ZAMARGU-4260 file (C-alpha; in steps of 0.2 Angstrom, whole numbers, plus 5000, padded with zeros to 4 digits):
<rodrens>
0) 4972/5112/5051 | 4984/5104/5039 | 4980/5093/5024 | 4989/5077/5020 | 4986/5069/5003
5) 4983/5050/5005 | 4978/5035/4995 | 4968/5022/5004 | 4970/5005/5012 | 4955/4998/5002
10) 4945/4983/5006 | 4930/4978/4995 | 4916/4970/5004 | 4899/4962/5000 | 4884/4968/5009
15) 4887/4955/5023 | 4905/4950/5023 | 4922/4952/5015 | 4922/4946/4997 | 4937/4936/4989
20) 4945/4944/4974 | 4938/4942/4957 | 4944/4927/4946 | 4960/4932/4939 | 4974/4924/4928
25) 4992/4929/4928 | 5001/4927/4912 | 5019/4924/4916 | 5034/4931/4907 | 5051/4924/4909
30) 5063/4933/4920 | 5061/4949/4929 | 5054/4965/4923 | 5061/4982/4928 | 5048/4996/4926
35) 5053/5014/4927 | 5044/5024/4940 | 5042/5042/4945 | 5037/5050/4961 | 5021/5059/4962
40) 5018/5075/4973 | 5016/5064/4989 | 5032/5054/4986 | 5022/5039/4981 | 5028/5028/4966
45) 5019/5028/4950 | 5021/5016/4935 | 5015/5015/4917 | 5000/5003/4915 | 4991/4997/4900
50) 4972/4993/4900 | 4969/4981/4886 | 4976/4988/4870 | 4976/5006/4877 | 4988/5016/4886
55) 5000/5018/4895 | 4992/5027/4910 | 5000/5032/4926 | 4995/5021/4941 | 5001/5022/4959
60) 5008/5006/4967 | 4998/5004/4983 | 5003/4989/4994 | 4990/4995/5006 | 4975/4993/4994
65) 4966/4977/4993 | 4960/4981/4975 | 4965/4988/4959 | 4957/5005/4956 | 4953/5015/4940
70) 4948/5033/4939 | 4930/5035/4934 | 4936/5047/4920 | 4948/5033/4913 | 4934/5020/4914
75) 4922/5032/4904 | 4935/5034/4891 | 4938/5015/4889 | 4919/5013/4889 | 4920/5000/4903
80) 4902/4995/4908 | 4898/4998/4926 | 4894/4983/4938 | 4885/4983/4954 | 4890/4996/4967
85) 4899/4989/4982 | 4903/4996/4999 | 4922/4999/5002 | 4931/5003/5018 | 4946/5015/5019
90) 4955/5027/5030 | 4941/5039/5032 | 4926/5027/5033 | 4915/5017/5021 | 4908/5022/5004
95) 4897/5015/4991 | 4907/5014/4975 | 4905/5008/4957 | 4914/4993/4950 | 4919/4987/4933
100) 4929/4972/4926 | 4946/4975/4917 | 4949/4961/4905 | 4967/4964/4904 | 4979/4975/4914
105) 4997/4976/4908 | 5012/4980/4920 | 5028/4978/4910 | 5028/4962/4901 | 5016/4954/4913
110) 4997/4955/4911 | 4983/4951/4923 | 4966/4945/4917 | 4948/4948/4923 | 4951/4960/4937
115) 4937/4967/4947 | 4941/4985/4950 | 4934/5000/4960 | 4930/5017/4952 | 4935/5033/4960
120) 4937/5051/4954 | 4955/5055/4947 | 4956/5071/4958 | 4955/5060/4974 | 4967/5046/4967
125) 4980/5059/4961 | 4983/5047/4945 | 4974/5037/4933 | 4972/5022/4944 | 4980/5012/4958
130) 4989/4995/4957 | 4983/4985/4972 | 4988/4969/4980 | 4976/4959/4970 | 4987/4962/4955
135) 5003/4958/4965 | 4999/4941/4973 | 5012/4927/4970 | 5025/4941/4965 | 5040/4949/4973
140) 5039/4968/4971 | 5056/4977/4972 | 5056/4996/4975 | 5073/5004/4971 | 5071/5021/4978
145) 5088/5027/4973 | 5084/5022/4955 | 5066/5026/4956 | 5061/5010/4948 | 5050/4995/4952
150) 5054/4977/4948 | 5041/4963/4947 | 5045/4945/4946 | 5048/4929/4956 | 5062/4928/4969
155) 5074/4919/4959 | 5073/4930/4944 | 5076/4945/4956 | 5092/4938/4963 | 5085/4928/4978
160) 5087/4935/4995 | 5105/4939/4995 | 5110/4957/4997 | 5097/4963/5009 | 5102/4967/5027
165) 5085/4965/5035 | 5073/4951/5031 | 5056/4950/5041 | 5044/4936/5040 | 5026/4942/5039
170) 5009/4933/5041 | 4995/4935/5028 | 4978/4941/5031 | 4965/4946/5018 | 4980/4946/5006
175) 4990/4959/5016 | 5007/4955/5023 | 5007/4960/5042 | 5024/4960/5051 | 5021/4956/5069
180) 5039/4957/5075 | 5040/4976/5076 | 5040/4988/5090 | 5036/5007/5092 | 5045/5015/5107
185) 5046/4997/5115 | 5028/4993/5111 | 5025/4978/5101 | 5016/4983/5085 | 5009/4975/5069
190) 5016/4984/5054 | 5009/4984/5036 | 5019/4992/5021 | 5008/5005/5013 | 5016/5012/4998
195) 5000/5021/4993 | 5001/5034/5008 | 5014/5047/5010 | 5011/5047/5029 | 5013/5033/5042
200) 4996/5030/5050 | 4994/5022/5067 | 4978/5016/5076 | 4971/5023/5092 | 4977/5007/5102
205) 4995/5012/5097 | 4992/5030/5102 | 4985/5024/5119 | 5000/5012/5122 | 5012/5026/5119
210) 5002/5039/5130 | 5002/5051/5116 | 4985/5059/5119 | 4987/5077/5125 | 4989/5093/5115
215) 4994/5084/5099 | 4994/5094/5083 | 4979/5090/5072 | 4979/5085/5053 | 4966/5080/5040
220) 4968/5064/5031 | 4961/5063/5013 | 4956/5046/5006 | 4955/5041/4988 | 4936/5041/4991
225) 4936/5060/4994 | 4931/5057/5012 | 4941/5066/5026 | 4946/5061/5043 | 4954/5070/5058
230) 4970/5063/5065 | 4982/5067/5079 | 5000/5069/5074 | 5014/5063/5085 | 5032/5057/5084
235) 5039/5040/5088 | 5057/5040/5094 | 5061/5023/5087 | 5051/5011/5075 | 5060/4994/5076
240) 5058/4981/5062 | 5069/4966/5063 | 5087/4973/5067 | 5084/4990/5060 | 5077/5006/5068
245) 5069/5021/5061 | 5070/5036/5072 | 5059/5051/5073 | 5045/5043/5063 | 5030/5054/5060
250) 5013/5045/5064 | 4995/5051/5061 | 4984/5042/5073 | 4966/5039/5068 | 4951/5027/5069
255) 4953/5020/5052 | 4940/5006/5048 | 4953/4996/5039 | 4962/4992/5055 | 4945/4984/5061
260) 4943/4974/5045 | 4961/4967/5047 | 4957/4963/5065 | 4970/4975/5071 | 4960/4988/5080
265) 4962/4981/5097 | 4981/4980/5097 | 4994/4993/5092 | 4996/4993/5073 | 5002/5005/5060
270) 5003/5007/5041 | 5021/5012/5036 | 5020/5025/5023 | 5032/5032/5010 | 5040/5045/5021
275) 5048/5032/5031 | 5050/5019/5017 | 5061/5031/5007 | 5074/5031/5021 | 5079/5014/5014
280) 5088/5011/4998 | 5077/4997/4993 | 5062/4988/4999 | 5056/4971/4993 | 5039/4963/4997
285) 5037/4945/4992 | 5019/4940/4993 | 5022/4922/4989 | 5036/4919/5002 | 5027/4931/5015
290) 5043/4941/5018 | 5048/4959/5017 | 5066/4964/5013 | 5075/4980/5017 | 5091/4986/5010
295) 5100/5000/5020 | 5108/5016/5013 | 5126/5015/5010 | 5137/5017/5025 | 5123/5011/5037
300) 5123/4995/5047 | 5108/4986/5054 | 5112/4990/5072 | 5113/5009/5069
</rodrens>
């Protein structure tokens, strides 16, 4: 059985229902901010982050995570007081986790105030923490894989929409942007960009629709909680997003609870991971405009 390192699509829930993000204030800086990144061992992008007046620390950018995450070791070093434990849902199931409040998190010239964060062990995160979408709302995040950098800012400061071959409109659910105009081998599929996972993860509804159920190789998925889940590994000949196609996409099929929480468990859906995203030259996710932008490698056209 092979092991695939993964972070998590993280949803913080109260004992009875999904809870809105903690109160937060974004202190804007004029213009754009380019943040040098680096790839970790699982092809995910990490960036330097400051916590209050401390740091910098290495955090993973995870657009599949509802919440920003700190390692328990970092929270201990910073003497952050623990708050009430909460139940979180991820790739491999639910888990009770400690939480804390970060008064200020710095990402480039921008800072985010009063963030409610979840605490997990660094050995499961693979970094000091995770920057989740609660820290990225109302922003455009531009990942330049050729330059291995991330740019955070508003659409205008990042040059607008010009220069991207593919623009896909998404709908918002629980803070996530879900692209519904996508297909996998002809099957209409909801797609979420998940920069926190090296693997693309599909739900069982997609597996059934593609009739990929017999004698598939098995893998073990490891979530940021440390939990493990079994998955069937298959290939899709074509993943179509807008006018572009990704061929021979590797998909891990599993019953991830996050699909249920996003109301995507009964229809084909997948979370597009970094293995496939790195095929593009650039990917931009605009949470304020609810659009996802793709820039193709040099020499490629949208219809190839």
